[in-house]
DSSP file (Angstrom, degrees, kcal/mol; ACC not computed):
  #  RESIDUE AA STRUCTURE BP1 BP2  ACC     N-H-->O    O-->H-N    N-H-->O    O-->H-N    TCO  KAPPA ALPHA  PHI   PSI    X-CA   Y-CA   Z-CA
    1    1 A M              0   0    0      0, 0.0     2,-0.3     0, 0.0   104,-0.0   0.000 360.0 360.0 360.0 148.7   15.9 -137.8  -94.0
    2    2 A S        -     0   0    0      3,-0.0   104,-3.0     1,-0.0   105,-0.3  -0.831 360.0-109.4-117.2 150.3   14.5 -134.7  -92.2
    3    3 A T        -     0   0    0     -2,-0.3     2,-0.2   102,-0.2   102,-0.1  -0.499  42.3-104.9 -72.6 140.7   12.2 -131.9  -93.2
    4    4 A V        -     0   0    0    100,-0.5    24,-0.4    97,-0.4     2,-0.4  -0.484  37.1-170.7 -67.7 132.6   13.8 -128.5  -93.5
    5    5 A R        -     0   0    0     48,-0.2    50,-2.9    -2,-0.2     2,-0.3  -0.946  10.9-142.7-120.9 146.8   13.1 -126.1  -90.7
    6    6 A F  E     -ab  29  55A   0     22,-2.8    24,-2.6    -2,-0.4     2,-0.4  -0.827  11.3-162.5-115.3 150.6   14.0 -122.4  -90.8
    7    7 A L  E     -ab  30  56A   0     48,-2.3    50,-3.0    -2,-0.3     2,-0.5  -0.988  17.9-142.5-128.4 120.5   15.3 -119.9  -88.3
    8    8 A A  E     -ab  31  57A   0     22,-3.2    24,-2.4    -2,-0.4    25,-0.3  -0.716  16.4-133.0 -84.2 124.4   15.0 -116.2  -89.2
    9    9 A D    >   -     0   0    0     48,-2.7     3,-1.6    -2,-0.5    24,-0.1  -0.252  32.8 -99.2 -65.3 163.8   17.9 -114.1  -88.0
   10   10 A H  T 3  S+     0   0    0      1,-0.3    -1,-0.1    27,-0.1    48,-0.1   0.740 122.1  50.8 -61.7 -22.9   17.0 -110.8  -86.2
   11   11 A D  T 3  S+     0   0    0      2,-0.1    -1,-0.3     3,-0.0     2,-0.2   0.488  80.0 117.4 -95.3  -2.2   17.6 -108.8  -89.4
   12   12 A L  S <  S-     0   0    0     -3,-1.6     2,-0.1    45,-0.2     5,-0.1  -0.456  78.8-100.7 -70.5 134.4   15.4 -110.9  -91.8
   13   13 A N    >>  -     0   0    0     -2,-0.2     3,-1.5     1,-0.2     4,-1.1  -0.319  24.8-140.3 -55.0 123.1   12.5 -109.0  -93.2
   14   14 A E  H 3> S+     0   0    0      1,-0.3     4,-2.5     2,-0.2     5,-0.2   0.776  98.9  67.0 -60.1 -28.6    9.4 -110.0  -91.2
   15   15 A H  H 3> S+     0   0    0      1,-0.2     4,-2.2     2,-0.2    -1,-0.3   0.808  97.2  55.1 -63.7 -28.7    7.3 -110.0  -94.4
   16   16 A I  H <> S+     0   0    0     -3,-1.5     4,-2.5     2,-0.2     5,-0.2   0.951 108.9  45.7 -68.0 -49.0    9.4 -113.0  -95.6
   17   17 A V  H  X S+     0   0    0     -4,-1.1     4,-2.2     1,-0.2    -2,-0.2   0.945 117.0  44.0 -59.3 -49.3    8.6 -115.0  -92.5
   18   18 A E  H  X S+     0   0    0     -4,-2.5     4,-2.2     1,-0.2    -1,-0.2   0.882 112.8  52.4 -65.6 -38.3    4.9 -114.2  -92.6
   19   19 A G  H  X S+     0   0    0     -4,-2.2     4,-2.4    -5,-0.2    -1,-0.2   0.898 109.7  48.2 -65.1 -41.0    4.7 -114.8  -96.4
   20   20 A V  H  X S+     0   0    0     -4,-2.5     4,-2.5     2,-0.2     7,-0.2   0.934 112.6  48.7 -63.7 -45.9    6.3 -118.2  -96.1
   21   21 A R  H  < S+     0   0    0     -4,-2.2    -2,-0.2    -5,-0.2    -1,-0.2   0.871 112.4  49.0 -62.1 -36.8    3.9 -119.2  -93.3
   22   22 A R  H  < S+     0   0    0     -4,-2.2    -1,-0.2    -5,-0.2    -2,-0.2   0.903 113.1  46.1 -69.9 -41.8    0.9 -117.9  -95.3
   23   23 A C  H  < S+     0   0    0     -4,-2.4    -2,-0.2     1,-0.3    -1,-0.2   0.877 133.4  13.8 -68.8 -37.9    1.9 -119.8  -98.4
   24   24 A E    ><  -     0   0    0     -4,-2.5     3,-2.2    -5,-0.2    -1,-0.3  -0.736  64.0-172.2-143.5  88.9    2.7 -123.1  -96.6
   25   25 A P  T 3  S+     0   0    0      0, 0.0    -1,-0.1     0, 0.0    -4,-0.1   0.678  82.3  68.6 -57.9 -18.4    1.4 -123.3  -93.0
   26   26 A G  T 3  S+     0   0    0      2,-0.1     2,-0.3    -5,-0.0    -5,-0.1   0.597  75.7 103.4 -77.6  -9.9    3.2 -126.5  -92.5
   27   27 A I    <   -     0   0    0     -3,-2.2     2,-0.8    -7,-0.2   -22,-0.1  -0.576  69.0-138.8 -76.7 129.9    6.6 -124.9  -92.6
   28   28 A E        +     0   0    0    -24,-0.4   -22,-2.8    -2,-0.3     2,-0.5  -0.814  30.1 170.5 -87.9 115.2    8.3 -124.4  -89.3
   29   29 A F  E     -a    6   0A   0     -2,-0.8   -22,-0.2   -24,-0.2     2,-0.1  -0.863   9.6-173.2-131.5  95.7    9.9 -120.9  -89.4
   30   30 A L  E     -a    7   0A   0    -24,-2.6   -22,-3.2    -2,-0.5     2,-0.4  -0.392  13.9-138.8 -84.4 163.5   11.2 -119.8  -86.0
   31   31 A R  E >>  -a    8   0A   0    -24,-0.2     4,-0.9    -2,-0.1     3,-0.7  -0.976  14.1-132.4-124.3 140.2   12.6 -116.3  -85.2
   32   32 A V  G >4>S+     0   0    0    -24,-2.4     5,-2.8    -2,-0.4     3,-0.7   0.860 107.9  58.1 -58.8 -34.9   15.6 -115.6  -83.1
   33   33 A R  G >45S+     0   0    0    -25,-0.3     3,-1.0     1,-0.2    -1,-0.2   0.859 102.8  52.8 -66.0 -33.0   13.7 -113.0  -81.1
   34   34 A D  G <45S+     0   0    0     -3,-0.7    -1,-0.2     1,-0.2    -2,-0.2   0.713 109.5  50.3 -72.3 -19.3   11.1 -115.6  -80.1
   35   35 A L  G <<5S-     0   0    0     -4,-0.9    -1,-0.2    -3,-0.7    -2,-0.2   0.364 118.8-109.6 -98.1   3.3   13.8 -117.8  -78.8
   36   36 A G  T < 5S+     0   0    0     -3,-1.0    -3,-0.2    -4,-0.3     3,-0.2   0.733  91.3 111.1  75.9  22.5   15.4 -115.1  -76.7
   37   37 A L    > < +     0   0    0     -5,-2.8     3,-1.7    -6,-0.2    -4,-0.2   0.287  32.5 112.2-109.5   8.7   18.5 -114.9  -79.1
   38   38 A K  T 3  S+     0   0    0     -6,-0.5   -28,-0.1     1,-0.3    -5,-0.1   0.865  85.7  36.1 -54.9 -43.3   17.9 -111.4  -80.6
   39   39 A S  T 3  S+     0   0    0     -3,-0.2    -1,-0.3    -7,-0.1    -2,-0.1   0.342  94.2 112.5 -94.9   8.1   20.9 -109.8  -79.0
   40   40 A H  S <  S-     0   0    0     -3,-1.7    -3,-0.1     1,-0.1     5,-0.0  -0.479  73.7-102.2 -79.6 151.2   23.2 -112.8  -79.2
   41   41 A P    >>  -     0   0    0      0, 0.0     4,-1.9     0, 0.0     3,-0.7  -0.248  32.6-104.7 -69.3 161.0   26.2 -112.8  -81.5
   42   42 A D  H 3> S+     0   0    0      1,-0.2     4,-2.8     2,-0.2     5,-0.3   0.851 118.9  61.1 -52.8 -39.0   26.2 -114.6  -84.9
   43   43 A S  H 3> S+     0   0    0      1,-0.2     4,-1.9     2,-0.2    -1,-0.2   0.892 106.8  44.6 -59.5 -40.8   28.4 -117.4  -83.4
   44   44 A E  H <> S+     0   0    0     -3,-0.7     4,-2.5     2,-0.2    -1,-0.2   0.855 112.4  51.5 -73.0 -34.8   25.7 -118.3  -80.8
   45   45 A I  H  X S+     0   0    0     -4,-1.9     4,-2.5     2,-0.2    -2,-0.2   0.930 112.1  45.9 -68.0 -44.0   22.9 -118.1  -83.4
   46   46 A L  H  X S+     0   0    0     -4,-2.8     4,-2.3     2,-0.2    33,-0.3   0.892 113.0  50.9 -64.2 -39.0   24.7 -120.4  -85.8
   47   47 A A  H  X S+     0   0    0     -4,-1.9     4,-2.7    -5,-0.3    -2,-0.2   0.917 110.4  49.1 -64.6 -42.9   25.6 -122.7  -82.9
   48   48 A Y  H  X S+     0   0    0     -4,-2.5     4,-2.1     2,-0.2    -2,-0.2   0.943 112.0  48.5 -59.8 -48.5   21.9 -122.8  -81.8
   49   49 A A  H  <>S+     0   0    0     -4,-2.5     5,-2.5     1,-0.2     4,-0.4   0.900 112.9  48.1 -59.9 -41.3   20.7 -123.6  -85.3
   50   50 A H  H ><5S+     0   0    0     -4,-2.3     3,-1.0     3,-0.2    -1,-0.2   0.933 111.3  49.0 -66.7 -45.7   23.3 -126.3  -85.7
   51   51 A R  H 3<5S+     0   0    0     -4,-2.7    -1,-0.2     1,-0.2    -2,-0.2   0.855 119.2  39.6 -60.1 -34.8   22.4 -128.0  -82.4
   52   52 A N  T 3<5S-     0   0    0     -4,-2.1    -1,-0.2    -5,-0.2    -2,-0.2   0.318 110.4-119.7-101.3   7.4   18.7 -127.9  -83.2
   53   53 A Q  T < 5 +     0   0    0     -3,-1.0     2,-0.4    -4,-0.4   -48,-0.2   0.947  61.7 144.2  53.2  58.9   19.1 -128.8  -86.9
   54   54 A I      < -     0   0    0     -5,-2.5     2,-0.5   -50,-0.1    25,-0.3  -0.984  50.9-125.5-127.0 136.7   17.6 -125.6  -88.3
   55   55 A V  E     -b    6   0A   0    -50,-2.9   -48,-2.3    -2,-0.4     2,-0.3  -0.716  28.5-135.4 -82.4 125.8   18.6 -123.8  -91.5
   56   56 A L  E     -bc   7  81A   0     24,-2.3    26,-3.2    -2,-0.5     2,-0.4  -0.643  15.3-162.0 -85.4 137.1   19.4 -120.2  -90.7
   57   57 A V  E     +bc   8  82A   0    -50,-3.0   -48,-2.7    -2,-0.3     2,-0.3  -0.982  21.8 161.3-120.3 128.4   18.0 -117.5  -93.0
   58   58 A S  E     - c   0  83A   0     24,-2.4    26,-3.0    -2,-0.4   -50,-0.0  -0.985  47.4-149.5-148.2 152.9   19.6 -114.0  -92.9
   59   59 A H  S    S+     0   0    0     -2,-0.3     2,-1.9    24,-0.2    27,-0.3   0.512  76.4 104.1 -90.1 -10.4   20.1 -110.7  -94.7
   60   60 A D     >> +     0   0    0      1,-0.2     4,-0.6    25,-0.1     5,-0.5  -0.499  40.4 165.7 -78.5  81.9   23.5 -110.4  -93.0
   61   61 A V  T  45 +     0   0    0     -2,-1.9    -1,-0.2     3,-0.2    22,-0.1   0.590  68.0  44.9 -77.3  -9.6   25.7 -111.3  -95.9
   62   62 A N  T  >5S+     0   0    0      3,-0.1     4,-2.1    -3,-0.1     5,-0.1   0.891 120.1  22.9 -97.9 -72.3   28.8 -109.9  -94.3
   63   63 A T  H  >5S+     0   0    0      1,-0.2     4,-2.3     2,-0.2     5,-0.2   0.865 123.6  52.2 -71.4 -34.5   29.3 -110.9  -90.7
   64   64 A M  H  X5S+     0   0    0     -4,-0.6     4,-2.4     2,-0.2    -1,-0.2   0.902 110.2  49.7 -67.6 -38.8   27.1 -114.0  -90.8
   65   65 A T  H  ><S+     0   0    0     -5,-0.5     4,-2.4     2,-0.2    -2,-0.2   0.930 111.2  49.3 -62.5 -45.1   29.0 -115.3  -93.8
   66   66 A A  H  X S+     0   0    0     -4,-2.1     4,-2.1     1,-0.2    -2,-0.2   0.907 112.2  47.4 -62.0 -42.7   32.3 -114.8  -92.0
   67   67 A E  H  X S+     0   0    0     -4,-2.3     4,-2.4     2,-0.2    -1,-0.2   0.892 111.0  51.2 -67.7 -39.3   31.1 -116.5  -88.9
   68   68 A A  H  X S+     0   0    0     -4,-2.4     4,-2.3     1,-0.2    -2,-0.2   0.924 110.7  48.7 -62.8 -43.4   29.7 -119.5  -90.9
   69   69 A K  H  X S+     0   0    0     -4,-2.4     4,-2.7     2,-0.2    -2,-0.2   0.887 109.5  52.9 -63.6 -38.4   33.0 -119.8  -92.7
   70   70 A R  H  X S+     0   0    0     -4,-2.1     4,-1.6     2,-0.2    -2,-0.2   0.930 109.6  48.7 -61.2 -45.6   34.9 -119.7  -89.4
   71   71 A R  H  <>S+     0   0    0     -4,-2.4     5,-3.1     1,-0.2     6,-0.7   0.911 112.9  47.6 -61.1 -42.1   32.7 -122.5  -88.0
   72   72 A L  H ><5S+     0   0    0     -4,-2.3     3,-1.6     1,-0.2    -2,-0.2   0.907 109.5  52.2 -67.2 -41.2   33.3 -124.6  -91.1
   73   73 A E  H 3<5S+     0   0    0     -4,-2.7    -1,-0.2     1,-0.3    -2,-0.2   0.808 111.4  48.3 -63.4 -29.1   37.1 -124.0  -91.1
   74   74 A N  T 3<5S-     0   0    0     -4,-1.6    -1,-0.3    -5,-0.2    -2,-0.2   0.169 115.8-115.2 -97.5  16.6   37.1 -125.2  -87.4
   75   75 A S  T < 5S+     0   0    0     -3,-1.6    -3,-0.2     1,-0.1    -2,-0.1   0.805  80.1 126.0  55.3  34.3   35.0 -128.3  -88.2
   76   76 A M      < -     0   0    0     -5,-3.1    -4,-0.2    -6,-0.2    -1,-0.1   0.674  56.9-150.2 -92.8 -20.9   32.2 -127.0  -86.0
   77   77 A G        -     0   0    0     -6,-0.7     2,-0.3    -9,-0.1   -27,-0.1   0.303   9.2-131.4  73.4 159.5   29.6 -127.4  -88.8
   78   78 A I        -     0   0    0    -28,-0.1    33,-2.7   -29,-0.1    34,-0.2  -0.964  15.3-130.8-140.7 155.8   26.4 -125.5  -89.6
   79   79 A S  S    S-     0   0    0      1,-0.3    30,-0.2   -25,-0.3     2,-0.1   0.366  78.4 -64.5 -87.8   6.0   22.9 -126.8  -90.5
   80   80 A G        -     0   0    0    -25,-0.1   -24,-2.3   -34,-0.1     2,-0.4  -0.061  44.0-138.1 118.5 139.4   22.9 -124.5  -93.5
   81   81 A L  E     -cd  56 113A   0     31,-2.5    33,-2.9    28,-0.2     2,-0.6  -0.978  11.2-166.1-131.3 117.8   22.9 -120.7  -94.0
   82   82 A L  E     -cd  57 114A   0    -26,-3.2   -24,-2.4    -2,-0.4     2,-0.5  -0.923  11.3-159.4-105.1 118.0   20.7 -119.1  -96.6
   83   83 A L  E     -cd  58 115A   0     31,-3.1    33,-3.2    -2,-0.6   -24,-0.2  -0.850   5.5-166.6-104.0 130.1   21.7 -115.5  -97.3
   84   84 A V        -     0   0    0    -26,-3.0   -23,-0.1    -2,-0.5    31,-0.1  -0.915  16.1-139.3-118.9 103.9   19.2 -113.1  -98.8
   85   85 A P    >   -     0   0    0      0, 0.0     3,-2.1     0, 0.0   -25,-0.1  -0.312  23.7-119.0 -58.0 145.4   20.6 -109.9 -100.2
   86   86 A Q  T 3  S+     0   0    0    -27,-0.3     4,-0.1     1,-0.3   -26,-0.0   0.760 111.1  66.0 -57.4 -25.1   18.3 -106.9  -99.4
   87   87 A S  T 3  S+     0   0    0      2,-0.1     2,-0.3     3,-0.0    -1,-0.3   0.634  77.6  99.8 -75.3 -13.1   17.9 -106.3 -103.1
   88   88 A V  S <  S-     0   0    0     -3,-2.1     5,-0.0    28,-0.1    -4,-0.0  -0.589  84.3-109.0 -77.5 132.2   16.1 -109.6 -103.6
   89   89 A A     >  -     0   0    0     -2,-0.3     4,-2.2     1,-0.1     5,-0.2  -0.278  18.0-127.6 -60.7 141.7   12.3 -109.2 -103.9
   90   90 A V  H  > S+     0   0    0      1,-0.2     4,-2.7     2,-0.2     5,-0.2   0.909 109.6  53.8 -56.1 -45.6   10.3 -110.5 -100.9
   91   91 A R  H  > S+     0   0    0      1,-0.2     4,-2.5     2,-0.2    -1,-0.2   0.900 108.3  49.2 -58.4 -43.3    8.1 -112.5 -103.2
   92   92 A V  H  > S+     0   0    0      2,-0.2     4,-2.2     1,-0.2    -1,-0.2   0.905 111.7  49.3 -64.2 -41.7   11.1 -114.2 -104.8
   93   93 A T  H  X S+     0   0    0     -4,-2.2     4,-2.5     2,-0.2    -2,-0.2   0.920 110.8  49.9 -64.2 -44.4   12.5 -115.1 -101.4
   94   94 A I  H  X S+     0   0    0     -4,-2.7     4,-2.3     1,-0.2     5,-0.2   0.946 112.2  47.2 -58.7 -49.9    9.2 -116.5 -100.2
   95   95 A E  H  X S+     0   0    0     -4,-2.5     4,-2.1     1,-0.2    -1,-0.2   0.885 112.2  50.7 -61.2 -39.2    8.8 -118.7 -103.3
   96   96 A T  H  X S+     0   0    0     -4,-2.2     4,-2.6     2,-0.2    -1,-0.2   0.915 110.5  48.2 -66.2 -43.2   12.4 -119.9 -103.0
   97   97 A L  H  X S+     0   0    0     -4,-2.5     4,-2.4     2,-0.2    -2,-0.2   0.890 111.3  50.1 -66.0 -39.1   12.1 -120.8  -99.4
   98   98 A V  H  X S+     0   0    0     -4,-2.3     4,-2.3    -5,-0.2    -1,-0.2   0.904 111.5  49.6 -64.9 -40.0    8.8 -122.7 -100.0
   99   99 A L  H  X S+     0   0    0     -4,-2.1     4,-2.4    -5,-0.2     5,-0.2   0.924 110.0  50.4 -63.1 -45.0   10.6 -124.5 -102.9
  100  100 A I  H  X S+     0   0    0     -4,-2.6     4,-1.5     1,-0.2    -2,-0.2   0.928 112.3  47.9 -58.3 -45.6   13.5 -125.4 -100.6
  101  101 A W  H  < S+     0   0    0     -4,-2.4   -97,-0.4     1,-0.2    -1,-0.2   0.897 117.8  40.3 -62.1 -42.0   11.1 -126.8  -98.0
  102  102 A S  H  < S+     0   0    0     -4,-2.3    -1,-0.2     1,-0.2    -2,-0.2   0.758 123.8  34.8 -82.1 -24.3    9.1 -128.8 -100.5
  103  103 A A  H  < S+     0   0    0     -4,-2.4     2,-0.3    -5,-0.2    -2,-0.2   0.481 111.6  50.2-114.0  -3.1   11.9 -130.2 -102.6
  104  104 A T     <  -     0   0    0     -4,-1.5  -100,-0.5    -5,-0.2     2,-0.3  -0.810  66.8-126.6-131.5 172.0   14.9 -130.8 -100.3
  105  105 A E    >   -     0   0    0     -2,-0.3     3,-1.5  -102,-0.1     4,-0.4  -0.823  31.2-111.5-114.4 156.3   15.8 -132.4  -97.0
  106  106 A L  G >  S+     0   0    0   -104,-3.0     3,-2.0    -2,-0.3     4,-0.4   0.885 116.2  61.5 -52.5 -42.4   17.6 -130.8  -94.1
  107  107 A E  G >  S+     0   0    0   -105,-0.3     3,-0.8     1,-0.3    -1,-0.3   0.743  90.7  68.4 -61.7 -23.6   20.6 -133.0  -94.7
  108  108 A D  G <  S+     0   0    0     -3,-1.5    -1,-0.3     1,-0.2    -2,-0.2   0.744 101.2  48.3 -64.7 -22.1   21.1 -131.3  -98.1
  109  109 A W  G X  S+     0   0    0     -3,-2.0     3,-2.2    -4,-0.4    -1,-0.2   0.485  76.0 131.3-101.0  -5.2   22.0 -128.1  -96.4
  110  110 A N  T <  S-     0   0    0     -3,-0.8   -31,-0.2    -4,-0.4     3,-0.1  -0.267  87.3  -3.9 -53.1 128.5   24.5 -129.3  -93.9
  111  111 A D  T 3  S+     0   0    0    -33,-2.7     2,-0.4     1,-0.2    -1,-0.3   0.709 103.4 135.9  60.9  24.8   27.7 -127.1  -94.1
  112  112 A Q    <   -     0   0    0     -3,-2.2   -31,-2.5   -34,-0.2     2,-0.5  -0.877  39.1-168.6-107.0 134.8   26.2 -125.1  -97.0
  113  113 A V  E     +d   81   0A   0     -2,-0.4     2,-0.4   -33,-0.2   -31,-0.2  -0.984  23.3 175.1-116.5 115.5   26.3 -121.3  -97.3
  114  114 A V  E     -d   82   0A   0    -33,-2.9   -31,-3.1    -2,-0.5     2,-0.4  -0.972  26.6-140.3-131.3 134.7   24.0 -120.3 -100.2
  115  115 A F  E     -d   83   0A   0     -2,-0.4   -31,-0.2   -33,-0.2   -33,-0.1  -0.782  40.4 -98.8 -91.0 134.4   22.9 -117.0 -101.5
  116  116 A L  S    S+     0   0    0    -33,-3.2     2,-0.2    -2,-0.4   -28,-0.1  -0.715  93.8  52.6 -97.5 152.4   19.2 -116.7 -102.6
  117  117 A P              0   0    0      0, 0.0    -2,-0.1     0, 0.0   -24,-0.1   0.564 360.0 360.0 -76.0 162.0   17.6 -116.9 -105.0
  118  118 A L              0   0    0     -2,-0.2    -2,-0.1    -4,-0.1    -3,-0.0   0.481 360.0 360.0 -70.1 360.0   18.9 -120.2 -106.2
């Protein structure tokens, strides 16, 4: 079993990434912009996350959801997509991501599209 690693989509609130890192420094939380993927389409970001076994976290509940469903329908798979509506408090999102990291395994999220909070 593998530890959950996160990838922040370009639209994810930076306070979430920093808050998660502050609460639990052991969490690996990458950002698409740091990987040179900021201007890449959702399909490429999901493909990168899947190849590298990273759970994607995004505020993009529309186009990212549609692209994830397309990948699943075409048996391409995803390593997990956690969608955070803009209306969810930053603190709640941080706590939820830390809980996911501490209580689950990467394999639990394979081919899952989940809206936060749980």
